[in-house]
N, CA, C and O atoms as a DFTB+ gen file, in Angstrom:
180 C
 N C O
     1  1       0.843      -1.174       0.000
     2  2       0.000       0.000       0.000
     3  2       0.891       1.240       0.000
     4  3       1.852       1.319       0.765
     5  1       0.574       2.192      -0.846
     6  2       1.371       3.406      -0.974
     7  2       1.127       4.357       0.201
     8  3       0.021       4.438       0.733
     9  1       2.172       5.063       0.586
    10  2       2.060       6.051       1.656
    11  2       1.436       7.339       1.111
    12  3       1.768       7.763       0.004
    13  1       0.533       7.966       1.880
    14  2      -0.046       9.233       1.424
    15  2       1.016      10.335       1.450
    16  3       1.956      10.291       2.244
    17  1       0.849      11.314       0.574
    18  2       1.815      12.404       0.461
    19  2       1.606      13.489       1.511
    20  3       2.510      14.286       1.763
    21  1       0.432      13.531       2.124
    22  2       0.172      14.584       3.098
    23  2      -0.515      14.014       4.332
    24  3      -0.986      12.876       4.330
    25  1      -0.563      14.811       5.369
    26  2      -1.204      14.396       6.599
    27  2      -2.719      14.465       6.463
    28  3      -3.252      15.279       5.709
    29  1      -3.391      13.613       7.194
    30  2      -4.843      13.660       7.235
    31  2      -5.309      14.748       8.188
    32  3      -4.499      15.371       8.874
    33  1      -6.604      14.972       8.229
    34  2      -7.166      16.014       9.084
    35  2      -6.884      15.749      10.556
    36  3      -6.565      16.674      11.303
    37  1      -6.998      14.491      10.977
    38  2      -6.756      14.174      12.381
    39  2      -5.315      14.488      12.771
    40  3      -5.070      15.092      13.816
    41  1      -4.370      14.084      11.941
    42  2      -2.968      14.348      12.238
    43  2      -2.700      15.842      12.301
    44  3      -1.940      16.300      13.154
    45  1      -3.313      16.604      11.410
    46  2      -3.152      18.060      11.429
    47  2      -3.723      18.664      12.714
    48  3      -3.128      19.571      13.295
    49  1      -4.870      18.160      13.151
    50  2      -5.457      18.650      14.404
    51  2      -4.552      18.359      15.594
    52  3      -4.348      19.225      16.445
    53  1      -4.012      17.152      15.658
    54  2      -3.144      16.779      16.777
    55  2      -1.886      17.641      16.788
    56  3      -1.492      18.140      17.842
    57  1      -1.258      17.822      15.647
    58  2      -0.050      18.639      15.587
    59  2      -0.343      20.102      15.922
    60  3       0.451      20.750      16.603
    61  1      -1.468      20.622      15.454
    62  2      -1.861      21.992      15.793
    63  2      -2.077      22.139      17.289
    64  3      -1.656      23.129      17.887
    65  1      -2.729      21.158      17.891
    66  2      -2.951      21.182      19.335
    67  2      -1.620      21.185      20.081
    68  3      -1.450      21.951      21.029
    69  1      -0.688      20.353      19.674
    70  2       0.614      20.281      20.333
    71  2       1.368      21.601      20.197
    72  3       1.953      22.092      21.162
    73  1       1.350      22.161      19.010
    74  2       2.049      23.432      18.796
    75  2       1.404      24.566      19.594
    76  3       2.100      25.460      20.077
    77  1       0.094      24.532      19.732
    78  2      -0.627      25.567      20.479
    79  2      -0.362      25.452      21.975
    80  3      -0.158      26.458      22.654
    81  1      -0.365      24.227      22.484
    82  2      -0.219      24.004      23.919
    83  2       1.226      24.145      24.407
    84  3       1.461      24.430      25.582
    85  1       2.171      23.950      23.525
    86  2       3.601      24.030      23.838
    87  2       3.979      23.151      25.021
    88  3       3.831      21.932      24.940
    89  1       4.463      23.728      26.119
    90  2       4.939      22.913      27.241
    91  2       3.825      22.231      28.022
    92  3       4.094      21.351      28.840
    93  1       2.574      22.625      27.781
    94  2       1.432      21.988      28.438
    95  2       0.845      20.846      27.609
    96  3      -0.230      20.338      27.929
    97  1       1.538      20.444      26.554
    98  2       1.032      19.398      25.662
    99  2       1.302      18.013      26.245
   100  3       2.422      17.505      26.186
   101  1       0.265      17.421      26.803
   102  2       0.319      16.030      27.242
   103  2      -1.043      15.429      26.954
   104  3      -1.949      16.159      26.551
   105  1      -1.222      14.154      27.139
   106  2      -2.402      13.417      26.675
   107  2      -3.740      14.100      26.843
   108  3      -4.460      14.314      25.867
   109  1      -4.081      14.448      28.086
   110  2      -5.415      15.001      28.351
   111  2      -5.587      16.379      27.714
   112  3      -6.631      16.665      27.128
   113  1      -4.575      17.227      27.825
   114  2      -4.715      18.572      27.253
   115  2      -4.749      18.533      25.727
   116  3      -5.448      19.329      25.100
   117  1      -4.000      17.612      25.131
   118  2      -4.049      17.466      23.671
   119  2      -5.442      17.018      23.249
   120  3      -6.009      17.558      22.299
   121  1      -5.989      16.040      23.945
   122  2      -7.332      15.540      23.641
   123  2      -8.364      16.664      23.729
   124  3      -9.203      16.810      22.841
   125  1      -8.301      17.446      24.788
   126  2      -9.240      18.548      24.986
   127  2      -9.107      19.594      23.877
   128  3     -10.112      20.076      23.355
   129  1      -7.881      19.941      23.521
   130  2      -7.646      20.948      22.484
   131  2      -8.103      20.442      21.119
   132  3      -8.655      21.214      20.335
   133  1      -7.885      19.161      20.819
   134  2      -8.346      18.601      19.542
   135  2      -9.869      18.676      19.466
   136  3     -10.419      19.033      18.424
   137  1     -10.554      18.344      20.556
   138  2     -12.021      18.461      20.573
   139  2     -12.448      19.901      20.340
   140  3     -13.399      20.157      19.601
   141  1     -11.749      20.844      20.968
   142  2     -12.057      22.264      20.806
   143  2     -11.852      22.714      19.355
   144  3     -12.685      23.430      18.799
   145  1     -10.752      22.294      18.755
   146  2     -10.443      22.677      17.374
   147  2     -11.383      22.028      16.361
   148  3     -11.758      22.644      15.363
   149  1     -11.759      20.780      16.631
   150  2     -12.588      20.027      15.674
   151  2     -14.032      20.482      15.679
   152  3     -14.714      20.389      14.659
   153  1     -14.508      20.972      16.812
   154  2     -15.912      21.341      16.916
   155  2     -16.775      20.097      17.047
   156  3     -16.268      18.986      17.203
   157  1     -18.073      20.295      16.982
   158  2     -18.974      19.142      17.143
   159  2     -18.812      18.134      16.002
   160  3     -18.731      18.494      14.828
   161  1     -18.768      16.879      16.389
   162  2     -18.653      15.793      15.411
   163  2     -19.857      14.894      15.564
   164  3     -20.163      14.436      16.665
   165  1     -20.539      14.639      14.466
   166  2     -21.681      13.723      14.526
   167  2     -21.314      12.440      13.809
   168  3     -20.650      12.458      12.773
   169  1     -21.749      11.340      14.366
   170  2     -21.492      10.037      13.785
   171  2     -22.771       9.503      13.134
   172  3     -23.856       9.573      13.711
   173  1     -22.619       8.982      11.949
   174  2     -23.770       8.386      11.246
   175  2     -23.834       6.912      11.547
   176  3     -22.804       6.244      11.641
   177  1     -25.028       6.406      11.696
   178  2     -25.186       4.969      11.926
   179  2     -25.739       4.300      10.712
   180  3     -25.942       3.086      10.714
């Protein structure tokens, strides 16, 4: 399987969260910031 040339949306959100949080970037704060950046997400069944 070929590797994609760019990052997906999730990877971009995680990296943005880490860069924004700087020294406060750890599991829980990254998770919270990603939720904040992503906004509401609805799942289809």
